[in-house]
C-alpha angles and dihedrals in degrees: 000000000000114000098191097053117137116259118268114269094246098052122100118230116217111229123200113256105257091203111047112221124240115261108259091228090056090048090052091049092049091048091050091051091048088053090053092049092047091051091049091048091052088065093056122095111269091228091072109101090201090062092059093044091051091048089052090054090049090053092047092049091049091050091050091049090054093059120103089235109021118203099249095197091052092046093049090049093050094046095043091050091048092051090052094042097053090054087075095052120086112233094019102065097096095038093082100038095115093040090070089060092050097052095080090051093058 
């Protein structure tokens, strides 16, 4: 019996996933941190442009997380920018503390 025969035509070959998925626990952690930031932003005066910009980044990050294959580079950029951006907003600074530790795991 030949051991190096090609696979039968009707069999499916499993291919390695070229884009590794994000660990579901990391996704949950990121979502929880985004929730904290969003709650903190809701307490800021609506006249602050930075509030609306940060909320847009939160929405974009959530949308990226929902994808079957999120763009990790885009997600890291969004989250990293959000972590830096909230540092300038009173009342929100500590809301994203843990998010900064999650970004490299994305």
